[in-house]
PADREN-10961 format. One record per residue (C-alpha): x, y, z; residue number from 1; residue in one letter. Coordinates in nm, 2 decimals, m for minus. Last residue first. Layout:
// PADREN-10961
<r <X Y Z> NUM a>
...
***
This chain:
// PADREN-10961
<r <8.22 5.37 7.71> 223 d>
<r <8.25 5.39 8.08> 222 d>
<r <8.50 5.11 8.08> 221 h>
<r <8.71 5.30 7.82> 220 d>
<r <8.70 5.61 8.03> 219 h>
<r <8.82 5.41 8.34> 218 n>
<r <9.12 5.27 8.16> 217 r>
<r <9.21 5.62 8.03> 216 f>
<r <9.18 5.76 8.39> 215 r>
<r <9.40 5.48 8.52> 214 i>
<r <9.67 5.55 8.24> 213 i>
<r <9.68 5.91 8.32> 212 r>
<r <9.73 5.84 8.67> 211 n>
<r <10.01 5.62 8.62> 210 i>
<r <10.16 5.89 8.38> 209 l>
<r <10.13 6.15 8.63> 208 v>
<r <10.26 5.94 8.92> 207 r>
<r <10.57 5.84 8.71> 206 e>
<r <10.83 6.00 8.96> 205 r>
<r <10.66 5.90 9.28> 204 r>
<r <10.55 5.57 9.15> 203 y>
<r <10.89 5.47 9.01> 202 i>
<r <11.06 5.54 9.35> 201 v>
<r <10.80 5.34 9.55> 200 f>
<r <10.78 5.05 9.30> 199 a>
<r <11.18 5.03 9.32> 198 s>
<r <11.19 5.04 9.69> 197 l>
<r <10.93 4.78 9.73> 196 c>
<r <11.07 4.55 9.49> 195 f>
<r <11.42 4.59 9.64> 194 c>
<r <11.27 4.51 9.96> 193 l>
<r <11.12 4.20 9.83> 192 f>
<r <11.42 4.09 9.68> 191 g>
<r <11.60 4.11 10.01> 190 i>
<r <11.31 3.94 10.21> 189 a>
<r <11.34 3.66 9.94> 188 f>
<r <11.71 3.60 10.00> 187 h>
<r <11.65 3.60 10.38> 186 v>
<r <11.36 3.38 10.35> 185 p>
<r <11.54 3.13 10.11> 184 f>
<r <11.83 3.04 10.34> 183 t>
<r <11.68 2.77 10.54> 182 a>
<r <11.42 2.65 10.28> 181 w>
<r <11.71 2.60 10.03> 180 f>
<r <11.98 2.42 10.21> 179 n>
<r <12.11 2.23 9.90> 178 k>
<r <12.01 2.53 9.67> 177 h>
<r <12.20 2.79 9.91> 176 d>
<r <12.08 3.13 9.86> 175 l>
<r <12.29 3.39 10.03> 174 i>
<r <12.61 3.47 9.82> 173 t>
<r <12.49 3.40 9.45> 172 k>
<r <12.13 3.46 9.50> 171 e>
<r <12.20 3.78 9.71> 170 s>
<r <12.44 3.91 9.43> 169 i>
<r <12.16 3.85 9.18> 168 v>
<r <11.91 4.02 9.40> 167 t>
<r <12.15 4.31 9.44> 166 i>
<r <12.22 4.35 9.07> 165 i>
<r <11.85 4.34 8.97> 164 g>
<r <11.79 4.61 9.25> 163 s>
<r <12.05 4.84 9.10> 162 l>
<r <11.91 4.80 8.73> 161 i>
<r <11.56 4.88 8.89> 160 l>
<r <11.69 5.16 9.07> 159 i>
<r <11.84 5.30 8.75> 158 q>
<r <11.51 5.25 8.58> 157 w>
<r <11.39 5.56 8.82> 156 g>
<r <11.20 5.73 8.55> 155 s>
<r <11.05 5.48 8.33> 154 p>
<r <11.22 5.37 8.02> 153 f>
<r <11.02 5.39 7.70> 152 c>
<r <11.10 5.75 7.65> 151 k>
<r <11.46 5.64 7.60> 150 r>
<r <11.31 5.51 7.26> 149 f>
<r <11.37 5.84 7.12> 148 s>
<r <11.18 6.06 6.87> 147 f>
<r <11.22 6.43 6.83> 146 s>
<r <10.89 6.61 6.74> 145 s>
<r <10.93 6.97 6.83> 144 s>
<r <11.23 6.98 6.61> 143 p>
<r <11.04 6.86 6.31> 142 d>
<r <11.30 6.81 6.03> 141 g>
<r <11.28 6.42 6.08> 140 q>
<r <10.97 6.30 6.22> 139 f>
<r <10.90 6.02 5.97> 138 y>
<r <11.27 5.96 5.93> 137 r>
<r <11.29 5.88 6.32> 136 q>
<r <10.98 5.67 6.30> 135 i>
<r <11.12 5.46 6.01> 134 f>
<r <11.45 5.42 6.18> 133 q>
<r <11.28 5.29 6.50> 132 g>
<r <11.08 5.04 6.29> 131 s>
<r <11.40 4.88 6.15> 130 y>
<r <11.56 4.89 6.50> 129 i>
<r <11.26 4.75 6.67> 128 i>
<r <11.25 4.46 6.39> 127 r>
<r <11.62 4.38 6.45> 126 f>
<r <11.55 4.37 6.84> 125 m>
<r <11.25 4.14 6.79> 124 m>
<r <11.47 3.90 6.62> 123 n>
<r <11.75 3.91 6.88> 122 l>
<r <11.50 3.86 7.15> 121 s>
<r <11.36 3.55 6.96> 120 n>
<r <11.69 3.40 6.92> 119 a>
<r <11.78 3.47 7.29> 118 l>
<r <11.45 3.29 7.39> 117 i>
<r <11.53 2.98 7.18> 116 l>
<r <11.90 2.98 7.32> 115 g>
<r <11.78 3.00 7.67> 114 i>
<r <11.56 2.69 7.59> 113 a>
<r <11.86 2.50 7.49> 112 g>
<r <12.20 2.68 7.50> 111 a>
<r <12.42 2.55 7.22> 110 s>
<r <12.18 2.35 7.00> 109 r>
<r <11.91 2.60 7.06> 108 i>
<r <12.13 2.88 6.97> 107 l>
<r <12.26 2.76 6.63> 106 l>
<r <11.91 2.64 6.50> 105 i>
<r <11.72 2.92 6.62> 104 n>
<r <11.97 3.18 6.50> 103 l>
<r <11.92 3.05 6.16> 102 t>
<r <11.55 3.05 6.19> 101 i>
<r <11.56 3.40 6.31> 100 y>
<r <11.78 3.53 6.02> 99 i>
<r <11.53 3.38 5.79> 98 l>
<r <11.24 3.55 5.97> 97 s>
<r <11.44 3.88 5.98> 96 f>
<r <11.48 3.85 5.59> 95 v>
<r <11.09 3.80 5.55> 94 l>
<r <11.02 4.08 5.81> 93 l>
<r <11.25 4.30 5.59> 92 m>
<r <11.03 4.22 5.28> 91 d>
<r <10.72 4.29 5.48> 90 n>
<r <10.86 4.63 5.58> 89 s>
<r <10.94 4.70 5.22> 88 r>
<r <10.58 4.63 5.12> 87 k>
<r <10.47 4.85 5.41> 86 l>
<r <10.69 5.14 5.27> 85 q>
<r <10.56 5.10 4.93> 84 d>
<r <10.18 5.11 5.06> 83 e>
<r <10.24 5.42 5.27> 82 t>
<r <10.33 5.37 5.65> 81 g>
<r <10.13 5.54 5.92> 80 i>
<r <9.94 5.27 6.10> 79 a>
<r <10.17 4.98 6.00> 78 h>
<r <10.49 5.18 6.13> 77 l>
<r <10.31 5.28 6.44> 76 f>
<r <10.20 4.92 6.50> 75 a>
<r <10.55 4.82 6.44> 74 e>
<r <10.69 5.05 6.70> 73 s>
<r <10.44 4.97 6.98> 72 t>
<r <10.46 4.58 6.92> 71 g>
<r <10.83 4.59 6.91> 70 n>
<r <10.88 4.78 7.24> 69 m>
<r <10.65 4.52 7.42> 68 a>
<r <10.82 4.23 7.29> 67 l>
<r <11.16 4.37 7.40> 66 v>
<r <11.01 4.39 7.75> 65 i>
<r <10.87 4.04 7.75> 64 i>
<r <11.22 3.90 7.64> 63 y>
<r <11.36 4.03 7.97> 62 l>
<r <11.10 3.84 8.18> 61 c>
<r <11.20 3.53 7.94> 60 y>
<r <11.55 3.56 8.03> 59 f>
<r <11.48 3.50 8.40> 58 q>
<r <11.25 3.23 8.30> 57 r>
<r <11.53 3.05 8.12> 56 w>
<r <11.72 3.02 8.46> 55 p>
<r <11.50 2.74 8.58> 54 l>
<r <11.69 2.62 8.88> 53 k>
<r <11.57 2.27 9.03> 52 e>
<r <11.50 2.26 9.40> 51 m>
<r <11.51 1.90 9.53> 50 a>
<r <11.20 1.68 9.66> 49 g>
<r <11.18 1.48 9.33> 48 n>
<r <11.15 1.82 9.14> 47 k>
<r <11.06 2.16 9.33> 46 v>
<r <11.09 2.46 9.11> 45 m>
<r <11.33 2.75 9.12> 44 c>
<r <11.32 3.08 8.91> 43 c>
<r <11.59 3.22 9.13> 42 d>
<r <11.32 3.37 9.38> 41 s>
<r <11.48 3.71 9.38> 40 s>
<r <11.54 3.71 9.00> 39 l>
<r <11.18 3.64 8.94> 38 t>
<r <11.07 3.93 9.15> 37 h>
<r <11.31 4.16 8.98> 36 i>
<r <11.18 4.05 8.64> 35 a>
<r <10.83 4.09 8.76> 34 r>
<r <10.92 4.45 8.84> 33 a>
<r <11.09 4.49 8.50> 32 l>
<r <10.76 4.36 8.36> 31 h>
<r <10.51 4.58 8.53> 30 w>
<r <10.70 4.92 8.50> 29 l>
<r <10.83 4.84 8.15> 28 y>
<r <10.48 4.77 8.04> 27 l>
<r <10.37 5.09 8.17> 26 v>
<r <10.64 5.26 7.97> 25 n>
<r <10.51 5.06 7.65> 24 c>
<r <10.18 5.21 7.72> 23 a>
<r <10.32 5.55 7.74> 22 e>
<r <10.53 5.49 7.41> 21 l>
<r <10.21 5.40 7.24> 20 g>
<r <10.03 5.68 7.38> 19 r>
<r <10.30 5.91 7.27> 18 d>
<r <10.31 5.77 6.92> 17 l>
<r <9.94 5.84 6.87> 16 l>
<r <9.96 6.18 7.03> 15 n>
<r <10.23 6.25 6.77> 14 r>
<r <10.01 6.12 6.49> 13 t>
<r <9.72 6.34 6.61> 12 e>
<r <9.94 6.64 6.60> 11 e>
<r <10.06 6.55 6.24> 10 e>
<r <9.70 6.53 6.14> 9 k>
<r <9.59 6.85 6.30> 8 s>
<r <9.89 7.02 6.14> 7 t>
<r <9.78 6.87 5.80> 6 i>
<r <9.42 6.98 5.84> 5 m>
<r <9.52 7.33 5.94> 4 v>
<r <9.76 7.36 5.66> 3 y>
<r <9.48 7.28 5.42> 2 v>
<r <9.24 7.54 5.56> 1 m>
***
């Protein structure tokens, strides 16, 4: 009876982590697509009749992805960890906060808004590494529950990387900020085609996951 209860608890824990990773996967699908769209439009705004670049928005799209991974991994740690483990986690959060403040001072002075986003991203990465080590230790010794952050990446992520590279090359070679409105349609068309190709490939490979998320949302609305 005790064994059955323990097994059931472990199975529930695995399901909890899998759902978290699936949610993180969906965030990748959405925010990486947004990143490609942002790169394709080069994050520009009109100011005094001229086009002004806003490169910090490109970095912010990538920061959102790191934020999603940190939220999932830390939620698992706080849900499963013992009192002592949570105390150690809080102590490490204090250390990471001190590192974050230091990085903020250094990077903002040297890179401005981009430095602020990089400081936040590095802080999230440190916290992800700490939570990831906890999760790996938690499932250590159980070959049926191997943990890897690779599950966060959607199938077809190579297409996303390729699309990002293509849009960056397009921005460097085709888009002319001095002659913006004449060159933007071609650049935008390239980015839009990359977006459509990435969405099509990922949907075909992640159709089961996407349908599961849709059913999960419909179930919540029914309740």
